[in-house]
C-alpha positions in Angstrom: 220.7 63.0 70.8 221.0 59.4 73.4 217.6 60.5 74.7 216.1 60.2 71.2 217.5 57.1 70.5 216.0 55.4 73.4 212.8 56.1 72.8 212.9 54.9 69.3 214.6 52.0 70.7 211.8 51.8 73.1 208.9 52.3 70.7 210.3 49.8 68.1 210.7 47.5 70.6 206.9 47.4 72.2 205.7 47.4 68.1 208.2 44.2 68.1 206.6 43.0 71.1 203.2 43.3 70.0 203.7 42.2 66.1 205.2 38.9 67.9 201.8 38.4 70.6 200.2 38.8 66.9 201.7 36.2 65.3 201.4 33.9 68.1 197.5 34.2 68.5 197.6 34.8 64.7 193.4 36.0 65.5 193.1 39.8 64.5 190.0 39.3 66.4 191.1 39.4 69.3 194.9 40.8 69.2 195.6 43.0 65.6 199.2 43.2 64.7 200.4 46.5 64.2 199.8 46.0 60.4 196.0 46.0 60.3 196.0 49.0 62.6 198.3 50.9 60.4 195.7 49.9 57.4 192.7 51.5 59.2 194.2 54.5 60.6 195.5 54.5 56.9 191.6 54.6 55.4 190.2 56.7 58.4 193.0 59.2 56.7 191.9 58.7 53.2 188.2 58.8 53.6 188.5 61.8 55.8 186.9 60.0 58.9 190.0 60.3 61.2 189.6 64.3 61.2 186.1 63.9 61.9 186.2 61.5 65.2 189.6 63.1 66.2 187.6 66.8 65.9 184.6 65.3 67.3 186.3 64.1 70.6 188.8 67.5 71.0 185.9 69.5 71.0 184.4 67.6 73.6 188.1 66.9 75.8 189.1 71.0 75.7 185.3 72.2 76.4 185.5 69.4 79.6 189.4 70.5 81.4 188.6 73.8 80.5 185.3 74.3 82.5 186.6 72.1 84.8 190.2 74.0 85.2 187.6 77.9 85.1 186.1 76.5 88.5 189.1 74.1 90.1 191.9 76.8 89.8 190.6 79.4 92.1 188.2 76.9 94.1 191.6 75.2 94.8 193.5 78.5 95.4 190.7 78.9 98.1 190.7 75.9 100.3 194.5 76.1 100.3 194.8 79.5 101.5 191.9 80.5 103.5 192.2 78.0 106.9 187.7 78.5 107.8 187.1 77.3 103.8 189.7 74.5 104.2 188.2 72.9 107.3 185.0 72.8 105.5 185.9 71.9 102.4 189.5 70.3 102.8 187.6 66.9 103.8 185.3 66.5 100.9 188.0 66.7 98.7 190.2 64.5 100.2 187.0 62.0 99.7 186.5 63.1 95.9 189.5 60.6 95.3 188.1 57.4 96.0 184.9 58.3 94.0 184.8 56.5 91.1 184.0 59.2 88.5 182.8 56.0 85.7 179.3 55.8 88.2 178.4 59.3 87.1 177.7 58.3 83.2 173.9 56.7 84.2 172.8 59.1 86.6 174.0 62.1 83.9 172.3 60.2 81.5 169.2 60.1 83.2 169.5 64.2 84.1 170.8 65.1 80.9 169.2 62.4 78.7 172.4 61.0 75.8 172.8 64.2 74.0 176.5 66.8 73.8 175.1 68.1 77.0 176.0 64.7 79.1 179.2 64.0 77.4 180.8 67.3 78.1 179.1 67.3 82.1 180.7 64.4 82.3 184.3 64.4 81.3 184.1 68.3 83.4 182.6 66.1 86.4 185.5 63.5 85.7 188.4 66.3 85.0 187.6 68.5 87.9 187.6 65.1 90.6 191.2 64.8 89.0 192.2 68.4 88.9 191.0 70.3 92.1 193.2 67.9 94.5 196.0 68.9 92.4 195.7 72.5 92.8 195.2 72.5 96.4 198.5 70.1 96.6 200.1 72.6 94.5 198.8 76.0 96.2 200.3 74.7 100.1 203.6 74.3 98.7 205.9 76.0 101.2 207.6 78.7 100.5 208.3 80.6 103.0 211.2 82.4 101.1 209.1 84.2 98.7 206.5 85.0 101.3 209.0 86.3 103.8 210.3 88.3 100.9 207.4 90.2 100.2 206.7 90.9 103.7 210.0 92.7 104.6 209.2 94.7 101.1 206.1 96.0 102.6 203.9 93.1 100.6 200.2 93.0 101.8 198.4 89.4 101.8 196.8 90.1 99.1 199.7 91.5 96.9 201.6 88.7 98.2 199.6 85.7 96.6 198.8 88.3 93.3 202.7 89.2 92.8 204.8 86.3 94.4 202.7 82.9 95.4 200.6 83.2 92.1 202.9 84.0 89.8 205.4 81.1 90.8 202.7 78.3 91.1 201.7 79.3 87.3 203.9 76.8 85.7 203.1 73.9 88.0 199.3 74.7 87.3 200.0 74.4 83.5 201.7 71.6 83.6 199.0 70.3 85.5 197.1 71.1 83.5 198.9 69.1 80.4 198.4 66.4 82.5 194.7 66.4 82.9 194.4 67.6 79.2 195.5 64.2 78.8 193.5 62.2 81.5 190.3 63.6 79.9 191.3 61.9 76.1 191.1 58.4 78.5 187.2 59.7 80.1 186.1 60.6 76.5 186.1 56.9 75.5 183.1 56.4 78.2 181.1 60.0 77.1 181.3 59.0 73.9 180.0 55.3 74.0 176.2 56.7 74.0 174.4 58.4 70.6 177.6 59.7 69.5 178.2 59.6 65.6 181.9 60.4 65.4 184.5 60.8 68.3 187.1 58.5 69.2 185.4 56.7 72.1 182.5 56.2 69.5 184.9 54.5 66.7 185.7 52.0 69.9 182.2 50.8 70.8 181.5 51.0 66.8 184.5 49.0 66.3 184.1 46.2 68.9 180.9 45.6 68.6 181.3 44.5 64.8 184.1 42.3 65.8 187.0 44.9 64.1 189.2 44.9 67.0 192.0 46.8 64.7 189.7 49.5 64.6 189.8 49.9 68.2 193.5 49.3 68.4 193.6 52.0 65.7 191.3 54.4 68.1 194.3 53.8 71.0 196.8 54.1 68.9 195.4 57.5 67.9 195.0 58.8 71.3 197.7 57.7 72.7 199.8 60.0 70.0 197.6 63.0 70.0 197.9 63.1 74.2 202.2 62.4 73.9 202.3 65.3 70.7 200.7 67.8 72.9 202.2 66.8 76.3 205.6 67.3 74.9 204.9 70.3 73.0 202.9 71.8 75.8 205.6 71.1 78.3 208.5 72.3 75.8 206.3 75.6 75.7 206.1 75.8 79.5 209.6 75.5 79.8 210.7 78.3 77.2 207.9 80.4 78.9 209.3 80.1 82.4 212.6 79.8 82.2 213.0 81.5 85.3 211.1 78.9 86.9 212.9 75.8 86.1 216.6 77.7 86.1 215.9 77.3 89.9 214.9 74.0 90.4 
């Protein structure tokens, strides 16, 4: 109970500071109040535009993150567990974190135009760059006690990977996926700037272009709430499903 009261107190403090700053600035064009932002959110609900914008962004983020995950997980395992592959691809992967992902947006526009293919491809690249190093790091954890036990029981190398290492790192990979999914909601804003009719990023762009800053804040609030809710529910499910993994920590 104390844990939840702290979170509620923090949320109320953030709203209070937000309200105070909006009163000091006193210009909704630059900094709308929580009430003005809430009014926009309610209006989106009543006109059913909320579900169209959220649904469009949800499909783009989910598609991009899932495709990137399908590529990143086996490739990351191969790099982490194969010394020869690690020597070749390891330095390349380490350099990915220094590349600004946003620079791919104009290049992808030239390659694919401004339709859905460009948006999904951008989200795949952005998610791949973020997730692959995490997969490699997770697979590179020192798990000697599990490998030694497996070898003692007569397991071959491949059986040890399949029955010991992969089950052990699966909860960590799922938690990393959840974090990546939240990051995907930040990248979708960039992807939805061009040629979109619906999407939270499009909503922010239209609000900014028309001087309706409250609409921009409303989109930000929706993204934060959706990401936070998904993170908490998913982590709860993972900890329940893999209770044996977290009880040993």
